[in-house]
C-alpha positions in Angstrom: 6.7 20.6 27.8 3.1 19.5 27.9 0.5 21.0 30.2 -0.8 19.2 33.2 -4.4 17.9 33.4 -5.2 20.6 36.0 -3.8 23.4 33.7 -5.8 22.1 30.7 -8.9 21.8 32.8 -8.6 25.3 34.2 -8.2 26.7 30.7 -11.2 24.9 29.3 -13.4 27.4 27.4 -16.8 28.0 28.9 -18.6 26.8 25.7 -16.9 23.4 25.5 -19.2 20.4 25.5 -17.6 18.5 28.4 -20.0 15.6 28.1 -18.5 14.5 24.8 -15.1 14.1 26.5 -16.7 12.0 29.2 -18.5 9.8 26.6 -15.2 9.3 24.8 -13.4 8.1 28.0 -16.4 6.1 29.3 -16.9 4.2 26.0 -13.2 3.2 25.8 -13.1 2.3 29.5 -16.2 0.1 29.1 -14.6 -1.7 26.1 -11.5 -2.3 28.2 -13.5 -3.7 31.1 -15.6 -5.8 28.8 -12.4 -7.4 27.3 -11.0 -8.1 30.8 -14.3 -9.7 31.9 -14.7 -11.8 28.7 -11.2 -13.2 28.7 -11.4 -16.9 29.8 -8.1 -18.7 29.7 -8.2 -22.5 30.4 -5.7 -24.3 32.7 -3.8 -25.5 29.7 -3.4 -22.0 28.3 -6.1 -21.9 25.6 -7.9 -18.5 25.2 -11.7 -18.6 25.3 -14.6 -16.3 25.7 -16.7 -16.2 28.9 -19.8 -15.5 26.8 -19.4 -18.7 24.9 -18.9 -20.6 28.2 -22.0 -19.0 29.8 -24.4 -17.9 26.9 -26.8 -16.6 29.6 -24.5 -13.6 30.0 -24.9 -12.5 26.4 -27.6 -10.0 27.2 -24.9 -8.0 29.1 -23.5 -7.1 25.7 -26.5 -4.8 25.2 -24.8 -2.6 27.9 -21.1 -3.4 27.4 -21.0 -3.0 23.6 -20.6 0.7 23.6 -18.3 1.2 20.6 -21.2 2.9 18.7 -21.0 5.7 21.4 -17.3 6.2 20.5 -18.1 6.6 16.8 -21.1 8.9 17.6 -18.7 11.1 19.6 -16.2 10.9 16.7 -18.8 12.3 14.3 -19.5 15.2 16.7 -15.8 16.0 17.1 -15.0 15.7 13.4 -17.8 18.1 12.5 -16.5 20.7 14.9 -12.9 20.2 13.9 -13.5 20.4 10.2 -15.6 23.6 10.5 -13.0 25.2 12.7 -10.2 24.5 10.2 -12.4 25.8 7.4 -12.9 29.1 9.3 -9.1 29.4 10.0 -8.1 28.7 6.4 -10.5 31.2 5.0 -12.2 29.2 2.3 -9.1 27.3 1.2 -9.3 23.5 0.7 -9.1 21.9 4.2 -9.0 18.1 3.4 -5.2 17.6 3.9 -5.1 19.8 7.0 -8.1 18.0 8.5 -6.7 14.5 7.8 -3.2 15.4 9.1 -4.6 16.9 12.3 -6.8 13.8 13.1 -4.0 11.3 12.3 -1.3 12.8 14.4 -2.6 11.7 17.8 -4.2 8.4 16.6 -1.5 6.7 14.6 1.7 7.6 16.6 0.8 5.5 19.7 -0.7 2.8 17.5 2.5 2.4 15.5 4.6 2.2 18.6 2.3 -0.5 20.0 2.5 -2.5 16.7 6.3 -2.2 16.4 6.9 -3.2 20.0 4.7 -6.3 19.6 6.2 -7.1 16.2 9.7 -7.2 17.7 8.4 -9.4 20.6 6.7 -11.7 18.1 9.9 -12.1 16.0 12.0 -12.8 19.1 9.5 -15.4 20.4 9.2 -17.2 17.0 12.9 -17.1 16.3 13.4 -18.9 19.7 10.9 -21.5 18.7 8.0 -20.3 20.8 4.6 -19.0 19.8 2.4 -21.8 21.2 -0.2 -22.0 23.9 -1.1 -18.6 25.5 1.8 -16.9 23.7 0.4 -18.0 20.3 -3.0 -16.8 21.3 -1.6 -13.5 22.4 0.2 -13.0 19.1 -3.0 -13.7 17.2 -5.4 -11.7 19.4 -3.4 -8.6 20.5 -4.0 -6.7 17.3 -7.7 -7.6 16.9 -9.0 -4.4 18.7 -7.2 -2.3 16.0 -10.2 -2.9 13.7 -11.9 0.1 15.4 -9.0 2.4 14.5 -9.3 1.3 10.9 -13.0 2.1 10.9 -12.3 5.4 12.6 -9.8 6.3 9.9 -12.4 5.6 7.3 -14.7 8.1 9.1 -11.9 10.7 9.1 -11.4 10.2 5.3 -15.1 10.5 4.5 -16.0 13.4 6.9 -15.7 16.3 4.4 -18.1 14.9 1.8 -20.4 13.4 4.4 -20.5 16.6 6.3 -21.5 18.4 3.1 -24.3 15.9 2.6 -25.4 16.4 6.2 -25.6 20.2 5.8 -27.8 19.8 2.8 -30.0 16.8 3.9 -29.7 16.4 7.6 -31.6 13.3 9.0 -32.1 12.0 5.4 -28.4 10.9 5.3 -28.4 8.5 8.2 -31.8 7.3 7.2 -30.5 6.5 3.7 -27.5 4.7 5.2 -29.8 2.7 7.5 -32.0 1.8 4.5 -28.9 0.6 2.6 -27.9 -1.5 5.6 -31.4 -3.1 5.7 -31.2 -3.8 2.0 -27.8 -5.5 2.4 -29.1 -7.7 5.2 -32.2 -8.6 3.2 -30.1 -9.6 0.2 -27.7 -11.5 2.5 -30.2 -13.5 4.5 -33.2 -13.8 2.1 -31.3 -14.1 -1.3 -28.0 -15.5 -0.1 -26.0 -12.9 -2.1 -22.4 -13.5 -1.1 -19.9 -10.9 0.0 -22.5 -8.1 0.0 -22.6 -8.0 3.8 -19.2 -6.4 4.0 -20.7 -3.1 2.7 -22.3 -2.8 6.1 -19.0 -2.0 7.6 -19.6 1.4 5.8 -23.3 1.7 6.0 -23.8 0.9 9.7 -20.8 2.7 11.2 -21.2 5.8 8.9 -24.9 6.0 9.9 -23.8 6.2 13.6 -21.1 8.8 12.6 -23.7 10.9 11.0 -25.7 11.0 14.2 -22.7 12.8 15.7 -23.0 15.5 13.0 -26.7 15.9 14.0 -25.7 16.3 17.6 -23.2 19.0 16.7 -26.0 21.0 15.2 -28.4 20.3 18.1 -30.7 18.3 15.9 -31.2 15.2 18.2 -34.2 16.8 20.0 -36.1 13.6 21.0 -33.6 11.2 22.5 -36.2 9.2 24.4 -38.0 8.4 21.1 -34.7 7.5 19.4 -33.7 5.2 22.3 -37.2 3.5 22.3 -37.2 3.0 18.6 -33.7 1.6 18.5 -34.3 -0.8 21.4 -37.6 -2.0 20.0 -36.0 -2.6 16.6 -33.1 -4.5 18.1 -35.4 -6.7 20.2 -37.7 -7.5 17.2 -34.8 -8.3 14.9 -33.1 -10.6 17.4 -36.4 -12.2 18.3 -37.8 -12.7 14.8 -34.9 -12.6 12.5 -31.6 -14.4 11.9 -29.7 -12.1 14.2 -27.8 -13.5 17.3 -28.5 -12.2 20.8 -24.9 -11.1 21.4 -23.9 -7.7 20.2 -20.2 -8.7 20.1 -18.7 -11.5 18.0 -18.8 -15.0 19.4 -16.3 -17.8 18.5 -17.6 -20.1 15.7 -20.9 -18.4 15.1 -22.3 -18.4 11.6 -23.8 -14.9 11.9 -22.2 -12.1 13.9 -23.8 -8.7 14.7 -20.3 -7.2 14.6 -18.3 -8.6 11.7 -19.8 -7.4 9.5 -22.2 -5.2 11.4 -25.9 -5.8 10.9 -29.1 -3.8 11.0 -29.6 -5.2 14.6 -26.3 -3.6 15.7 -27.4 -0.3 14.1 -30.7 -0.4 16.1 -28.6 -1.2 19.2 -26.5 1.9 18.3 -29.6 4.1 18.1 -30.8 3.1 21.5 -27.4 3.7 23.0 -27.2 7.2 21.4 -30.7 8.1 22.7 -29.8 6.7 26.1 -26.6 8.7 26.5 -28.3 11.9 25.3 -30.9 11.4 28.0 -28.1 11.5 30.6 -26.6 14.7 29.1 -28.1 17.1 31.7 -27.1 15.3 34.9 -23.7 14.6 33.4 -23.1 18.3 32.5 -23.9 19.3 36.1 -21.4 16.8 37.4 -18.7 17.9 35.0 -19.1 21.5 36.1 -17.3 20.5 39.3 -13.5 21.1 38.9 -12.5 17.8 40.4 -14.7 15.7 38.1 -13.6 17.7 35.0 -9.9 17.3 35.9 -10.4 13.5 36.1 -12.0 13.5 32.6 -9.2 15.6 31.2 -6.5 13.4 32.7 -8.2 10.2 31.4 -8.6 11.7 27.9 -4.8 12.3 27.8 -4.1 8.6 28.2 -7.2 6.9 26.8 -5.8 5.7 23.5 -2.6 4.4 25.1 -4.6 2.5 27.8 -6.9 1.0 25.1 -3.9 -0.2 23.0 -2.1 -1.9 25.9 -5.0 -3.2 28.1 -5.0 -6.7 26.5 -1.2 -6.9 26.9 -1.7 -6.3 30.7 -4.4 -8.9 31.0 -2.5 -11.5 29.0 0.5 -10.8 31.3 -1.6 -11.5 34.4 -2.8 -14.8 32.9 0.8 -15.7 31.8 2.1 -15.0 35.3 -0.6 -17.1 36.9 0.1 -20.0 34.6 3.8 -19.8 35.2 3.8 -19.1 39.0 0.6 -20.5 40.3 -1.8 -20.9 41.9 -3.3 -23.3 39.4 -5.6 -21.5 37.0 -9.2 -22.8 37.5 -11.6 -23.6 34.6 -13.5 -20.6 33.4 -16.9 -19.9 35.1 -16.2 -22.1 38.1 -16.6 -20.8 41.6 -12.8 -20.5 42.0 -12.6 -18.6 38.6 -15.2 -16.1 39.8 -13.4 -15.6 43.1 -10.1 -14.8 41.3 -11.8 -12.4 38.8 -11.6 -9.2 40.9 -7.9 -9.9 41.6 -7.2 -10.4 37.9 -9.0 -7.2 37.0 -7.1 -5.2 39.6 -3.8 -6.6 38.5 -4.7 -6.0 34.8 -5.5 -2.3 35.7 -2.2 -2.0 37.5 -0.3 -3.5 34.6 -2.1 -1.2 32.2 -1.2 1.8 34.4 2.5 0.8 34.2 2.4 0.4 30.5 0.6 3.8 30.2 3.4 5.3 32.2 6.0 3.9 29.8 4.2 4.7 26.5 1.9 7.7 27.2 4.4 10.2 25.8 3.6 8.8 22.3 0.0 9.9 22.7 1.0 13.5 22.7 2.1 14.4 19.2 5.0 16.7 18.5 4.2 20.3 17.6 2.3 20.3 14.3 3.6 22.1 11.2 1.4 24.9 9.9 -1.8 23.3 8.5 -1.2 24.1 4.9 -3.9 23.0 2.5 -1.8 20.5 0.5 -3.0 18.2 -2.3 -6.2 16.4 -1.3 -5.6 13.4 -3.6 -2.3 12.6 -1.9 -3.9 12.9 1.5 -6.8 10.7 0.5 -4.4 8.1 -0.9 -2.3 8.2 2.4 -5.3 7.8 4.7 -6.6 4.9 2.5 -3.3 3.1 3.0 -3.4 3.8 6.7 -6.9 2.4 7.2 -6.3 -0.7 5.0 -3.0 -1.4 6.8 -4.6 -1.1 10.2 -7.5 -3.3 9.2 -5.0 -5.8 7.7 -3.1 -5.9 11.0 -6.3 -6.5 13.0 -7.0 -9.6 10.8 -3.5 -11.1 10.4 -2.3 -10.7 14.0 1.4 -11.1 14.6 1.7 -14.9 14.7 3.5 -16.7 11.9 5.6 -13.7 10.9 8.5 -15.9 9.9 6.2 -18.2 8.0 4.6 -15.4 6.0 1.1 -15.9 7.6 -1.5 -13.9 5.7 -5.2 -13.0 5.9 -7.6 -11.9 3.1 -8.5 -8.2 3.1 -11.0 -7.2 0.4 -10.0 -10.3 -1.7 -6.3 -9.6 -1.4 -3.9 -11.6 0.8 -2.1 -9.4 3.3 0.8 -10.2 5.7 1.6 -8.3 8.9 4.8 -6.7 7.5 3.0 -5.5 4.4 0.2 -4.1 6.6 2.7 -2.2 8.7 4.4 -0.9 5.6 1.0 0.4 4.3 0.4 2.3 7.6 3.9 3.9 7.6 3.7 4.8 4.0 0.2 6.2 4.3 1.1 8.3 7.3 4.2 9.7 5.5 2.0 10.7 2.5 -0.4 12.6 4.7 2.3 14.1 6.9 4.6 15.3 4.1 2.2 16.4 1.4 2.5 20.0 0.5 0.9 22.4 -2.0 2.1 21.9 -5.5 1.8 18.1 -5.5 5.2 17.3 -4.0 5.7 14.6 -1.5 8.9 14.3 0.5 9.7 11.1 2.4 12.6 11.1 4.8 14.4 7.9 5.1 
């Protein structure tokens, strides 16, 4: 039986950095709210983006695009987790134990979400549906999984990058930032094709390295970091080919997000500096038992809420289309008047889905963290991350027609992507010393 949030909060060690837990919850909550606010469904059931309807709102993405904070916090947590495992294993190889521990809580709720939606998609398409808002839902509902794929890459690369951090410190994110700048230069000035996809690694891993620096107390001038990042982002957007929006926009030729750009990295720097400036006041607030219990409770359901929040919002729109009143055109006065009600109903729907699926966010008791074969674990987590990224691109529409998307020059279908995730998880979970891998059918 799991412990309650109050029991976990009461047992919190005095030295725990509670602010990191708050940042994790706050960043995911901001992403959820941003998705709810940006969803703009037309009266005929077509899915749109409010930022495309009202481009003047795009500066808000400089506040609402907080996924860099989640990756920054991930770097901090990965550094502490890896070092803790290394101490407990007494110098033995820790790669497999580290990867297994990080995957357990992340992939279990994700797979449940994917399998439930895949079953729904098959049922809808077998009945001849999959059009209008339903078709949009099947295409879009897996898109947020991209961040889980990137996070898995960070898990896989934590041991070598942590070693580089311990030797070179700030030089590592600086080198990654320079590589991201070089990629953008070759992309925009020389027109070199496909090179831009390297920035999925260079940009996000640079942010992840900042978490390592925070774990060692080496971010000592957050105001300077925030100012430099904000100035860099403003100059790049004002003078370069970078769009104003820090999230992807429908039909745009250049996106700051997919693949990420140097402008997004500068945006990440200012966010990291800004949240570090708030560290002191937040720590004082989190010293209050009630505030800390709320953060602990939210952390226990954060991943489940993130996975299912779009489902809840789509359900609200589907109910309004089916039952009335008539759905107004996005950005009209009537649309704005209904927005608070839709958000409240989406929050209630998400809470209901969390109540149903939250048990999958708490993994079963872990087996002893034996230092199994690192090569098998690396292969397993690679399959997981490519499978999750593939799902984020293919969606769940067109399952019966074999719909595919191109992932690193290879066409991938949703069933193949799901199979990659399941197989990769099995490789990581079942790997044991001596090179043997046991898969239970």
